[in-house]
N, CA, C and O atoms as a DFTB+ gen file, in Angstrom:
752 C
 N C O
     1  1     -31.848      84.016      20.121
     2  2     -31.238      83.364      18.985
     3  2     -31.138      81.875      19.302
     4  3     -30.482      81.523      20.283
     5  1     -31.754      80.982      18.524
     6  2     -31.804      79.567      18.843
     7  2     -30.427      78.916      18.918
     8  3     -30.203      78.075      19.788
     9  1     -29.504      79.274      18.042
    10  2     -28.177      78.650      18.062
    11  2     -27.481      78.950      19.376
    12  3     -26.830      78.071      19.942
    13  1     -27.602      80.159      19.868
    14  2     -26.968      80.555      21.126
    15  2     -27.561      79.772      22.299
    16  3     -26.827      79.284      23.158
    17  1     -28.897      79.652      22.331
    18  2     -29.526      78.914      23.423
    19  2     -29.151      77.440      23.354
    20  3     -28.968      76.790      24.383
    21  1     -29.040      76.924      22.149
    22  2     -28.621      75.535      21.968
    23  2     -27.221      75.337      22.532
    24  3     -26.958      74.332      23.194
    25  1     -26.329      76.270      22.281
    26  2     -24.962      76.156      22.783
    27  2     -24.904      76.330      24.294
    28  3     -24.102      75.665      24.950
    29  1     -25.726      77.198      24.864
    30  2     -25.745      77.351      26.316
    31  2     -26.249      76.075      26.984
    32  3     -25.687      75.622      27.981
    33  1     -27.306      75.505      26.430
    34  2     -27.810      74.244      26.949
    35  2     -26.752      73.157      26.819
    36  3     -26.582      72.324      27.709
    37  1     -26.054      73.181      25.706
    38  2     -24.979      72.223      25.492
    39  2     -23.894      72.385      26.543
    40  3     -23.330      71.394      27.009
    41  1     -23.597      73.613      26.918
    42  2     -22.597      73.859      27.960
    43  2     -22.978      73.213      29.275
    44  3     -22.134      72.628      29.954
    45  1     -24.222      73.316      29.630
    46  2     -24.709      72.679      30.856
    47  2     -24.573      71.166      30.741
    48  3     -24.109      70.498      31.665
    49  1     -24.984      70.642      29.601
    50  2     -24.867      69.204      29.365
    51  2     -23.416      68.755      29.413
    52  3     -23.092      67.749      30.044
    53  1     -22.547      69.498      28.750
    54  2     -21.128      69.139      28.739
    55  2     -20.539      69.162      30.138
    56  3     -19.742      68.294      30.494
    57  1     -20.922      70.142      30.924
    58  2     -20.426      70.204      32.293
    59  2     -20.740      68.922      33.030
    60  3     -19.878      68.351      33.698
    61  1     -21.961      68.477      32.909
    62  2     -22.364      67.247      33.580
    63  2     -21.657      66.023      33.035
    64  3     -21.255      65.143      33.796
    65  1     -21.505      65.963      31.723
    66  2     -20.850      64.802      31.125
    67  2     -19.372      64.749      31.454
    68  3     -18.846      63.691      31.799
    69  1     -18.702      65.881      31.351
    70  2     -17.268      65.905      31.609
    71  2     -16.974      65.597      33.064
    72  3     -16.043      64.856      33.377
    73  1     -17.761      66.162      33.937
    74  2     -17.531      65.963      35.366
    75  2     -18.234      64.745      35.920
    76  3     -17.907      64.272      37.009
    77  1     -19.200      64.236      35.172
    78  2     -19.967      63.097      35.656
    79  2     -20.910      63.470      36.776
    80  3     -21.282      62.624      37.589
    81  1     -21.304      64.745      36.825
    82  2     -22.210      65.195      37.873
    83  2     -23.388      65.924      37.256
    84  3     -23.248      66.539      36.199
    85  1     -24.524      65.866      37.886
    86  2     -25.669      66.602      37.375
    87  2     -25.475      68.112      37.552
    88  3     -24.712      68.558      38.409
    89  1     -26.176      68.881      36.727
    90  2     -26.064      70.335      36.742
    91  2     -26.410      70.929      38.105
    92  3     -25.742      71.868      38.540
    93  1     -27.425      70.418      38.790
    94  2     -27.810      71.024      40.067
    95  2     -26.687      70.897      41.098
    96  3     -26.573      71.736      41.992
    97  1     -25.869      69.871      40.984
    98  2     -24.720      69.740      41.885
    99  2     -23.682      70.808      41.556
   100  3     -23.086      71.401      42.455
   101  1     -23.467      71.051      40.263
   102  2     -22.508      72.078      39.855
   103  2     -22.928      73.452      40.356
   104  3     -22.087      74.260      40.752
   105  1     -24.211      73.710      40.339
   106  2     -24.706      75.011      40.765
   107  2     -24.457      75.252      42.242
   108  3     -24.402      76.401      42.681
   109  1     -24.303      74.171      43.025
   110  2     -24.111      74.321      44.461
   111  2     -22.642      74.493      44.846
   112  3     -22.332      74.817      45.993
   113  1     -21.732      74.275      43.879
   114  2     -20.309      74.395      44.186
   115  2     -19.975      75.874      44.349
   116  3     -20.242      76.683      43.460
   117  1     -19.393      76.215      45.485
   118  2     -19.067      77.623      45.706
   119  2     -17.582      77.854      45.463
   120  3     -16.798      76.909      45.373
   121  1     -17.208      79.131      45.358
   122  2     -15.800      79.470      45.148
   123  2     -15.352      79.022      43.780
   124  3     -16.078      79.167      42.796
   125  1     -14.154      78.476      43.720
   126  2     -13.609      77.998      42.448
   127  2     -14.338      76.724      42.049
   128  3     -14.245      75.701      42.727
   129  1     -15.045      76.800      40.970
   130  2     -15.786      75.637      40.487
   131  2     -14.825      74.613      39.906
   132  3     -13.766      74.955      39.381
   133  1     -15.213      73.369      40.010
   134  2     -14.398      72.285      39.485
   135  2     -14.617      72.089      37.988
   136  3     -13.994      71.216      37.384
   137  1     -15.485      72.883      37.389
   138  2     -15.780      72.747      35.973
   139  2     -14.549      73.076      35.146
   140  3     -14.004      74.174      35.261
   141  1     -14.103      72.143      34.315
   142  2     -12.971      72.429      33.435
   143  2     -13.446      73.258      32.246
   144  3     -13.829      72.709      31.213
   145  1     -13.421      74.569      32.395
   146  2     -13.967      75.466      31.376
   147  2     -13.278      75.296      30.029
   148  3     -13.923      75.411      28.987
   149  1     -11.976      75.024      30.037
   150  2     -11.255      74.868      28.775
   151  2     -11.812      73.753      27.914
   152  3     -12.238      74.012      26.788
   153  1     -11.824      72.522      28.403
   154  2     -12.355      71.431      27.585
   155  2     -13.844      71.580      27.239
   156  3     -14.265      71.205      26.145
   157  1     -14.631      72.121      28.157
   158  2     -16.051      72.335      27.861
   159  2     -16.194      73.360      26.748
   160  3     -16.916      73.135      25.777
   161  1     -15.512      74.476      26.889
   162  2     -15.569      75.507      25.857
   163  2     -15.024      75.031      24.527
   164  3     -15.540      75.401      23.473
   165  1     -13.975      74.207      24.569
   166  2     -13.395      73.686      23.334
   167  2     -14.385      72.761      22.616
   168  3     -14.527      72.833      21.395
   169  1     -15.062      71.901      23.364
   170  2     -16.077      71.027      22.756
   171  2     -17.225      71.846      22.191
   172  3     -17.728      71.561      21.104
   173  1     -17.633      72.863      22.933
   174  2     -18.702      73.735      22.446
   175  2     -18.273      74.450      21.162
   176  3     -19.077      74.620      20.246
   177  1     -17.011      74.865      21.098
   178  2     -16.508      75.540      19.901
   179  2     -16.516      74.601      18.699
   180  3     -16.874      75.013      17.595
   181  1     -16.128      73.353      18.902
   182  2     -16.162      72.377      17.797
   183  2     -17.589      72.231      17.289
   184  3     -17.827      72.250      16.081
   185  1     -18.536      72.086      18.207
   186  2     -19.929      71.943      17.789
   187  2     -20.441      73.206      17.092
   188  3     -21.227      73.117      16.149
   189  1     -20.006      74.358      17.543
   190  2     -20.401      75.619      16.894
   191  2     -19.827      75.702      15.480
   192  3     -20.498      76.177      14.564
   193  1     -18.595      75.243      15.303
   194  2     -17.984      75.226      13.968
   195  2     -18.780      74.296      13.049
   196  3     -19.066      74.644      11.903
   197  1     -19.129      73.128      13.550
   198  2     -19.918      72.192      12.749
   199  2     -21.269      72.798      12.383
   200  3     -21.773      72.607      11.276
   201  1     -21.845      73.533      13.335
   202  2     -23.123      74.202      13.085
   203  2     -22.942      75.323      12.053
   204  3     -23.757      75.459      11.140
   205  1     -21.882      76.123      12.192
   206  2     -21.618      77.204      11.238
   207  2     -21.397      76.667       9.825
   208  3     -21.751      77.316       8.840
   209  1     -20.811      75.480       9.740
   210  2     -20.555      74.854       8.437
   211  2     -21.788      74.128       7.908
   212  3     -21.781      73.612       6.790
   213  1     -22.826      74.092       8.702
   214  2     -24.087      73.436       8.330
   215  2     -23.942      71.921       8.176
   216  3     -24.608      71.313       7.337
   217  1     -23.073      71.312       8.986
   218  2     -22.916      69.860       8.936
   219  2     -23.362      69.190      10.231
   220  3     -23.374      67.962      10.321
   221  1     -23.726      69.979      11.226
   222  2     -24.218      69.433      12.491
   223  2     -25.657      68.954      12.281
   224  3     -26.490      69.704      11.771
   225  1     -25.953      67.720      12.667
   226  2     -27.327      67.229      12.510
   227  2     -28.312      68.102      13.298
   228  3     -27.915      68.805      14.227
   229  1     -29.599      68.054      12.922
   230  2     -30.603      68.861      13.617
   231  2     -30.639      68.567      15.117
   232  3     -30.431      67.434      15.553
   233  1     -30.910      69.623      15.894
   234  2     -31.003      69.499      17.354
   235  2     -31.970      68.402      17.759
   236  3     -32.931      68.088      17.056
   237  1     -31.679      67.833      18.922
   238  2     -32.564      66.868      19.576
   239  2     -32.851      65.620      18.746
   240  3     -33.864      64.954      18.957
   241  1     -31.967      65.302      17.807
   242  2     -32.098      64.045      17.080
   243  2     -31.073      63.071      17.653
   244  3     -30.082      63.500      18.244
   245  1     -31.293      61.788      17.491
   246  2     -30.293      60.822      17.970
   247  2     -28.907      61.071      17.363
   248  3     -27.891      60.908      18.039
   249  1     -28.871      61.463      16.092
   250  2     -27.575      61.720      15.451
   251  2     -26.891      62.945      16.058
   252  3     -25.673      62.939      16.232
   253  1     -27.646      63.987      16.380
   254  2     -27.055      65.164      17.029
   255  2     -26.494      64.778      18.395
   256  3     -25.399      65.206      18.760
   257  1     -27.231      63.982      19.141
   258  2     -26.743      63.514      20.445
   259  2     -25.488      62.680      20.283
   260  3     -24.567      62.772      21.095
   261  1     -25.445      61.866      19.238
   262  2     -24.254      61.049      18.965
   263  2     -23.045      61.945      18.682
   264  3     -21.956      61.697      19.199
   265  1     -23.232      62.974      17.874
   266  2     -22.126      63.871      17.534
   267  2     -21.616      64.578      18.788
   268  3     -20.406      64.708      18.972
   269  1     -22.516      65.033      19.642
   270  2     -22.108      65.672      20.898
   271  2     -21.258      64.702      21.713
   272  3     -20.201      65.070      22.223
   273  1     -21.723      63.474      21.829
   274  2     -20.966      62.462      22.567
   275  2     -19.585      62.251      21.942
   276  3     -18.586      62.163      22.657
   277  1     -19.527      62.169      20.621
   278  2     -18.250      61.918      19.946
   279  2     -17.254      63.044      20.184
   280  3     -16.076      62.799      20.447
   281  1     -17.729      64.263      20.090
   282  2     -16.838      65.407      20.316
   283  2     -16.263      65.352      21.730
   284  3     -15.064      65.553      21.927
   285  1     -17.114      65.080      22.705
   286  2     -16.683      65.023      24.106
   287  2     -15.769      63.824      24.353
   288  3     -14.687      63.964      24.924
   289  1     -16.208      62.660      23.922
   290  2     -15.462      61.437      24.209
   291  2     -14.097      61.411      23.523
   292  3     -13.114      60.987      24.131
   293  1     -14.021      61.855      22.274
   294  2     -12.723      61.818      21.603
   295  2     -11.774      62.878      22.134
   296  3     -10.560      62.675      22.135
   297  1     -12.304      63.998      22.581
   298  2     -11.435      64.977      23.243
   299  2     -10.832      64.336      24.485
   300  3      -9.623      64.412      24.705
   301  1     -11.663      63.716      25.284
   302  2     -11.205      63.051      26.496
   303  2     -10.220      61.930      26.171
   304  3      -9.200      61.773      26.842
   305  1     -10.532      61.159      25.142
   306  2      -9.676      60.051      24.736
   307  2      -8.268      60.538      24.420
   308  3      -7.286      60.009      24.941
   309  1      -8.179      61.544      23.567
   310  2      -6.852      62.014      23.150
   311  2      -6.155      62.849      24.218
   312  3      -4.929      62.957      24.215
   313  1      -6.916      63.437      25.125
   314  2      -6.297      64.197      26.222
   315  2      -5.736      63.285      27.308
   316  3      -4.698      63.586      27.898
   317  1      -6.419      62.169      27.575
   318  2      -6.122      61.391      28.776
   319  2      -5.566      59.991      28.551
   320  3      -4.960      59.422      29.459
   321  1      -5.755      59.428      27.375
   322  2      -5.394      58.026      27.187
   323  2      -3.886      57.798      27.216
   324  3      -3.127      58.527      26.577
   325  1      -3.461      56.781      27.963
   326  2      -2.053      56.396      27.945
   327  2      -1.775      55.319      26.881
   328  3      -0.652      54.826      26.776
   329  1      -2.800      54.955      26.095
   330  2      -2.660      53.893      25.109
   331  2      -1.558      54.243      24.099
   332  3      -1.614      55.296      23.464
   333  1      -0.555      53.362      23.947
   334  2       0.574      53.654      23.054
   335  2       0.162      53.897      21.601
   336  3       0.740      54.758      20.937
   337  1      -0.820      53.158      21.099
   338  2      -1.248      53.348      19.713
   339  2      -1.897      54.723      19.513
   340  3      -1.677      55.374      18.492
   341  1      -2.698      55.160      20.494
   342  2      -3.328      56.486      20.394
   343  2      -2.294      57.596      20.517
   344  3      -2.354      58.590      19.793
   345  1      -1.351      57.427      21.430
   346  2      -0.284      58.419      21.589
   347  2       0.543      58.534      20.308
   348  3       0.899      59.633      19.884
   349  1       0.843      57.387      19.700
   350  2       1.608      57.377      18.450
   351  2       0.819      58.050      17.332
   352  3       1.375      58.834      16.563
   353  1      -0.476      57.745      17.239
   354  2      -1.323      58.338      16.204
   355  2      -1.359      59.858      16.347
   356  3      -1.204      60.578      15.361
   357  1      -1.562      60.341      17.557
   358  2      -1.599      61.784      17.798
   359  2      -0.246      62.411      17.483
   360  3      -0.181      63.477      16.871
   361  1       0.818      61.762      17.894
   362  2       2.170      62.261      17.626
   363  2       2.439      62.326      16.117
   364  3       2.990      63.309      15.623
   365  1       2.050      61.283      15.397
   366  2       2.227      61.278      13.946
   367  2       1.386      62.362      13.284
   368  3       1.819      62.990      12.318
   369  1       0.204      62.574      13.800
   370  2      -0.671      63.603      13.242
   371  2      -0.030      64.985      13.366
   372  3      -0.126      65.811      12.458
   373  1       0.616      65.218      14.488
   374  2       1.234      66.528      14.718
   375  2       2.642      66.636      14.126
   376  3       3.232      67.716      14.124
   377  1       3.176      65.528      13.628
   378  2       4.556      65.506      13.124
   379  2       4.776      66.401      11.906
   380  3       5.915      66.750      11.596
   381  1       3.705      66.774      11.216
   382  2       3.873      67.646      10.056
   383  2       4.229      69.070      10.472
   384  3       4.709      69.854       9.653
   385  1       3.999      69.406      11.734
   386  2       4.395      70.710      12.256
   387  2       5.856      70.630      12.681
   388  3       6.363      69.543      12.961
   389  1       6.536      71.774      12.731
   390  2       7.898      71.707      13.252
   391  2       7.827      71.293      14.721
   392  3       6.780      71.417      15.356
   393  1       8.939      70.805      15.253
   394  2       8.923      70.193      16.588
   395  2       8.389      71.135      17.664
   396  3       7.600      70.714      18.509
   397  1       8.799      72.385      17.648
   398  2       8.336      73.334      18.668
   399  2       6.836      73.576      18.540
   400  3       6.124      73.600      19.544
   401  1       6.352      73.755      17.315
   402  2       4.919      73.969      17.113
   403  2       4.121      72.757      17.554
   404  3       3.074      72.901      18.186
   405  1       4.600      71.571      17.230
   406  2       3.897      70.345      17.620
   407  2       3.830      70.235      19.134
   408  3       2.791      69.871      19.685
   409  1       4.932      70.547      19.814
   410  2       4.963      70.489      21.279
   411  2       4.002      71.506      21.868
   412  3       3.268      71.196      22.807
   413  1       3.999      72.730      21.322
   414  2       3.080      73.773      21.797
   415  2       1.622      73.386      21.554
   416  3       0.771      73.568      22.425
   417  1       1.341      72.854      20.367
   418  2      -0.022      72.437      20.030
   419  2      -0.500      71.348      20.979
   420  3      -1.625      71.401      21.476
   421  1       0.351      70.365      21.229
   422  2      -0.008      69.273      22.128
   423  2      -0.224      69.786      23.553
   424  3      -1.161      69.357      24.226
   425  1       0.622      70.686      24.014
   426  2       0.471      71.254      25.360
   427  2      -0.835      72.031      25.495
   428  3      -1.543      71.895      26.493
   429  1      -1.153      72.846      24.489
   430  2      -2.406      73.611      24.523
   431  2      -3.604      72.675      24.524
   432  3      -4.581      72.911      25.234
   433  1      -3.528      71.613      23.729
   434  2      -4.615      70.644      23.666
   435  2      -4.786      69.931      24.998
   436  3      -5.907      69.810      25.491
   437  1      -3.710      69.464      25.578
   438  2      -3.803      68.718      26.839
   439  2      -4.311      69.605      27.977
   440  3      -4.963      69.117      28.900
   441  1      -4.017      70.893      27.914
   442  2      -4.449      71.808      28.969
   443  2      -5.876      72.320      28.765
   444  3      -6.615      72.501      29.731
   445  1      -6.263      72.553      27.501
   446  2      -7.529      73.231      27.277
   447  2      -8.498      72.574      26.328
   448  3      -9.575      73.114      26.077
   449  1      -8.144      71.422      25.793
   450  2      -9.068      70.742      24.896
   451  2      -8.812      71.026      23.434
   452  3      -7.763      71.541      23.049
   453  1      -9.799      70.676      22.631
   454  2      -9.670      70.769      21.178
   455  2      -9.071      72.086      20.714
   456  3      -9.340      73.144      21.282
   457  1      -8.263      72.002      19.683
   458  2      -7.794      73.168      18.939
   459  2      -8.035      72.865      17.468
   460  3      -8.165      71.703      17.083
   461  1      -8.093      73.886      16.661
   462  2      -8.270      73.675      15.222
   463  2      -7.086      72.906      14.655
   464  3      -7.253      72.086      13.752
   465  1      -5.890      73.164      15.179
   466  2      -4.697      72.471      14.689
   467  2      -4.773      70.975      14.966
   468  3      -4.414      70.167      14.109
   469  1      -5.235      70.602      16.152
   470  2      -5.334      69.187      16.496
   471  2      -6.409      68.510      15.645
   472  3      -6.183      67.419      15.121
   473  1      -7.563      69.138      15.502
   474  2      -8.618      68.551      14.670
   475  2      -8.147      68.357      13.232
   476  3      -8.366      67.301      12.637
   477  1      -7.505      69.371      12.683
   478  2      -7.008      69.292      11.312
   479  2      -5.952      68.198      11.184
   480  3      -5.979      67.418      10.232
   481  1      -5.029      68.137      12.133
   482  2      -3.964      67.127      12.095
   483  2      -4.543      65.720      12.208
   484  3      -4.133      64.822      11.472
   485  1      -5.493      65.519      13.126
   486  2      -6.113      64.203      13.277
   487  2      -6.859      63.804      12.004
   488  3      -6.805      62.649      11.581
   489  1      -7.548      64.760      11.403
   490  2      -8.274      64.469      10.165
   491  2      -7.311      64.046       9.058
   492  3      -7.535      63.038       8.388
   493  1      -6.252      64.810       8.869
   494  2      -5.276      64.468       7.823
   495  2      -4.654      63.091       8.074
   496  3      -4.495      62.293       7.150
   497  1      -4.308      62.828       9.331
   498  2      -3.692      61.537       9.668
   499  2      -4.678      60.390       9.471
   500  3      -4.295      59.327       8.982
   501  1      -5.931      60.587       9.841
   502  2      -6.942      59.547       9.691
   503  2      -7.133      59.190       8.219
   504  3      -7.186      58.013       7.862
   505  1      -7.234      60.198       7.377
   506  2      -7.428      59.977       5.944
   507  2      -6.227      59.230       5.354
   508  3      -6.390      58.391       4.467
   509  1      -5.039      59.533       5.841
   510  2      -3.811      58.930       5.304
   511  2      -3.498      57.546       5.883
   512  3      -2.609      56.859       5.381
   513  1      -4.206      57.136       6.918
   514  2      -3.906      55.875       7.606
   515  2      -4.666      54.710       6.982
   516  3      -5.875      54.781       6.761
   517  1      -3.929      53.641       6.704
   518  2      -4.515      52.431       6.124
   519  2      -5.452      51.764       7.132
   520  3      -5.284      51.914       8.343
   521  1      -6.426      51.038       6.627
   522  2      -7.429      50.384       7.457
   523  2      -6.811      49.468       8.503
   524  3      -7.254      49.459       9.651
   525  1      -5.792      48.695       8.126
   526  2      -5.180      47.784       9.091
   527  2      -4.472      48.552      10.210
   528  3      -4.414      48.078      11.344
   529  1      -3.942      49.712       9.904
   530  2      -3.303      50.541      10.926
   531  2      -4.335      51.235      11.808
   532  3      -4.106      51.436      13.000
   533  1      -5.463      51.596      11.224
   534  2      -6.557      52.188      11.998
   535  2      -7.030      51.216      13.073
   536  3      -7.358      51.620      14.189
   537  1      -7.062      49.936      12.729
   538  2      -7.548      48.912      13.659
   539  2      -6.735      48.887      14.957
   540  3      -7.248      48.462      15.992
   541  1      -5.490      49.333      14.918
   542  2      -4.652      49.361      16.112
   543  2      -5.166      50.348      17.161
   544  3      -4.806      50.257      18.335
   545  1      -6.006      51.287      16.735
   546  2      -6.545      52.296      17.652
   547  2      -7.762      51.793      18.431
   548  3      -8.136      52.372      19.450
   549  1      -8.366      50.728      17.951
   550  2      -9.624      50.235      18.537
   551  2      -9.539      49.954      20.034
   552  3     -10.440      50.374      20.761
   553  1      -8.510      49.268      20.541
   554  2      -8.470      49.007      21.991
   555  2      -8.435      50.302      22.828
   556  3      -9.106      50.392      23.856
   557  1      -7.676      51.272      22.399
   558  2      -7.621      52.541      23.124
   559  2      -8.947      53.282      23.084
   560  3      -9.352      53.888      24.075
   561  1      -9.621      53.236      21.948
   562  2     -10.931      53.864      21.830
   563  2     -11.944      53.181      22.743
   564  3     -12.742      53.849      23.401
   565  1     -11.913      51.849      22.783
   566  2     -12.879      51.105      23.603
   567  2     -12.798      51.508      25.074
   568  3     -13.811      51.497      25.773
   569  1     -11.611      51.862      25.545
   570  2     -11.463      52.286      26.943
   571  2     -12.272      53.536      27.240
   572  3     -12.571      53.823      28.399
   573  1     -12.631      54.287      26.193
   574  2     -13.403      55.519      26.357
   575  2     -14.801      55.390      25.738
   576  3     -15.463      56.386      25.445
   577  1     -15.228      54.138      25.548
   578  2     -16.574      53.841      25.042
   579  2     -16.868      54.430      23.664
   580  3     -17.980      54.888      23.402
   581  1     -15.869      54.414      22.792
   582  2     -16.031      54.843      21.403
   583  2     -15.364      53.808      20.504
   584  3     -14.620      52.944      20.970
   585  1     -15.644      53.914      19.211
   586  2     -15.156      52.918      18.261
   587  2     -14.468      53.566      17.068
   588  3     -14.457      54.788      16.917
   589  1     -13.899      52.720      16.231
   590  2     -13.307      53.194      14.975
   591  2     -14.366      53.859      14.106
   592  3     -14.107      54.897      13.496
   593  1     -15.561      53.267      14.046
   594  2     -16.649      53.872      13.272
   595  2     -17.028      55.245      13.820
   596  3     -17.324      56.163      13.055
   597  1     -17.020      55.384      15.134
   598  2     -17.317      56.677      15.753
   599  2     -16.277      57.719      15.340
   600  3     -16.622      58.848      14.991
   601  1     -14.999      57.328      15.384
   602  2     -13.948      58.280      15.019
   603  2     -14.040      58.620      13.528
   604  3     -13.827      59.766      13.132
   605  1     -14.353      57.635      12.722
   606  2     -14.523      57.880      11.293
   607  2     -15.643      58.902      11.070
   608  3     -15.518      59.785      10.221
   609  1     -16.724      58.786      11.822
   610  2     -17.847      59.729      11.705
   611  2     -17.422      61.135      12.098
   612  3     -17.751      62.102      11.411
   613  1     -16.688      61.250      13.206
   614  2     -16.232      62.572      13.638
   615  2     -15.284      63.177      12.607
   616  3     -15.392      64.361      12.288
   617  1     -14.366      62.384      12.089
   618  2     -13.424      62.903      11.097
   619  2     -14.129      63.260       9.786
   620  3     -13.722      64.191       9.092
   621  1     -15.191      62.515       9.450
   622  2     -15.999      62.864       8.284
   623  2     -16.638      64.241       8.477
   624  3     -16.643      65.060       7.559
   625  1     -17.170      64.488       9.655
   626  2     -17.772      65.793       9.949
   627  2     -16.739      66.912       9.883
   628  3     -17.020      67.988       9.357
   629  1     -15.549      66.661      10.413
   630  2     -14.478      67.672      10.362
   631  2     -14.130      67.978       8.906
   632  3     -14.017      69.142       8.523
   633  1     -13.962      66.933       8.099
   634  2     -13.657      67.137       6.679
   635  2     -14.762      67.877       5.953
   636  3     -14.494      68.774       5.153
   637  1     -16.014      67.504       6.231
   638  2     -17.153      68.188       5.609
   639  2     -17.218      69.651       6.038
   640  3     -17.534      70.526       5.232
   641  1     -16.921      69.909       7.305
   642  2     -16.926      71.295       7.798
   643  2     -15.832      72.105       7.121
   644  3     -16.064      73.244       6.714
   645  1     -14.650      71.533       6.997
   646  2     -13.557      72.240       6.324
   647  2     -13.958      72.620       4.904
   648  3     -13.746      73.756       4.480
   649  1     -14.535      71.677       4.170
   650  2     -14.951      71.927       2.781
   651  2     -16.056      72.984       2.707
   652  3     -16.006      73.882       1.866
   653  1     -17.044      72.875       3.583
   654  2     -18.164      73.830       3.572
   655  2     -17.692      75.239       3.917
   656  3     -18.112      76.213       3.293
   657  1     -16.819      75.338       4.909
   658  2     -16.318      76.655       5.295
   659  2     -15.444      77.253       4.193
   660  3     -15.472      78.462       3.963
   661  1     -14.684      76.422       3.524
   662  2     -13.853      76.903       2.418
   663  2     -14.737      77.490       1.315
   664  3     -14.389      78.501       0.705
   665  1     -15.880      76.852       1.065
   666  2     -16.819      77.380       0.063
   667  2     -17.387      78.726       0.487
   668  3     -17.805      79.521      -0.355
   669  1     -17.403      78.983       1.792
   670  2     -17.874      80.266       2.316
   671  2     -16.745      81.291       2.368
   672  3     -16.957      82.421       2.807
   673  1     -15.543      80.907       1.923
   674  2     -14.396      81.807       1.950
   675  2     -13.739      81.893       3.325
   676  3     -13.048      82.867       3.624
   677  1     -13.952      80.884       4.156
   678  2     -13.412      80.869       5.515
   679  2     -12.562      79.613       5.695
   680  3     -12.602      78.694       4.877
   681  1     -11.794      79.596       6.782
   682  2     -11.084      78.378       7.145
   683  2     -11.611      77.906       8.494
   684  3     -12.165      78.683       9.272
   685  1     -11.428      76.619       8.752
   686  2     -11.851      76.089      10.042
   687  2     -11.075      76.764      11.170
   688  3     -11.618      77.008      12.248
   689  1      -9.810      77.063      10.915
   690  2      -8.993      77.725      11.939
   691  2      -9.581      79.081      12.315
   692  3      -9.670      79.407      13.498
   693  1      -9.979      79.869      11.331
   694  2     -10.570      81.178      11.603
   695  2     -11.863      81.051      12.399
   696  3     -12.052      81.736      13.404
   697  1     -12.741      80.181      11.949
   698  2     -14.046      80.032      12.592
   699  2     -13.879      79.448      13.990
   700  3     -14.525      79.902      14.934
   701  1     -13.016      78.445      14.128
   702  2     -12.797      77.857      15.446
   703  2     -12.240      78.898      16.415
   704  3     -12.695      78.990      17.555
   705  1     -11.261      79.677      15.970
   706  2     -10.658      80.692      16.838
   707  2     -11.715      81.678      17.338
   708  3     -11.744      82.014      18.522
   709  1     -12.576      82.134      16.441
   710  2     -13.634      83.066      16.827
   711  2     -14.620      82.409      17.785
   712  3     -14.967      82.987      18.815
   713  1     -15.062      81.225      17.454
   714  2     -16.046      80.542      18.300
   715  2     -15.451      80.177      19.653
   716  3     -16.142      80.221      20.671
   717  1     -14.169      79.817      19.665
   718  2     -13.525      79.445      20.933
   719  2     -13.507      80.626      21.892
   720  3     -13.687      80.448      23.097
   721  1     -13.293      81.830      21.369
   722  2     -13.299      83.035      22.217
   723  2     -14.650      83.263      22.879
   724  3     -14.722      83.824      23.972
   725  1     -15.717      82.832      22.222
   726  2     -17.075      83.043      22.725
   727  2     -17.486      82.034      23.792
   728  3     -18.501      82.221      24.463
   729  1     -16.717      80.985      23.951
   730  2     -17.104      79.887      24.821
   731  2     -16.391      79.949      26.161
   732  3     -15.406      80.673      26.304
   733  1     -16.879      79.197      27.151
   734  2     -16.235      79.180      28.461
   735  2     -14.753      78.839      28.347
   736  3     -14.365      77.918      27.626
   737  1     -13.932      79.598      29.071
   738  2     -12.499      79.363      29.074
   739  2     -11.776      79.936      27.864
   740  3     -10.567      79.758      27.722
   741  1     -12.518      80.633      26.978
   742  2     -11.900      81.208      25.796
   743  2     -11.145      82.481      26.128
   744  3     -11.446      83.170      27.103
   745  1     -10.160      82.775      25.297
   746  2      -9.365      83.995      25.512
   747  2     -10.223      85.217      25.213
   748  3     -11.101      85.158      24.352
   749  1      -9.985      86.307      25.903
   750  2     -10.779      87.527      25.672
   751  2     -10.521      88.126      24.302
   752  3     -11.109      89.150      23.955
């Protein structure tokens, strides 16, 4: 099945990108591997959702490579950045949830990578944020080699995926949950 092989290849690529090491080095690591299966699997799940929604650009195109980079880089950005503007943006995005749910969602995200709740919250917050306020995120994004335009592109894809899946009678949460289980670090 081509989609499955594409995702497996993507897993190898993600391992190298996340760890900054080539695949052959990863293969030589014995015992407990240093591969962060959670974030790799979470990025793979996001890409699978985009593919299921038919919004992922065709394989091996520059745009597909860009989307892969955006999914990885923005996950890393929001997981690791100490930038006050990014922290505030993420906090505001999750503020629509009750306090306990927001804390749980943030903890799950920081430990294991993307969740459907975080993607949905970021998308809603991005759409609701004025252009001048969006500009405050640029310095934090630059630290992770991404831009406001890059984030706008990723959020556009998330919104398009939500709409496409809704037309199929599905939600992004349902599809993400299923795809996440299939990926490295996913729950059984």
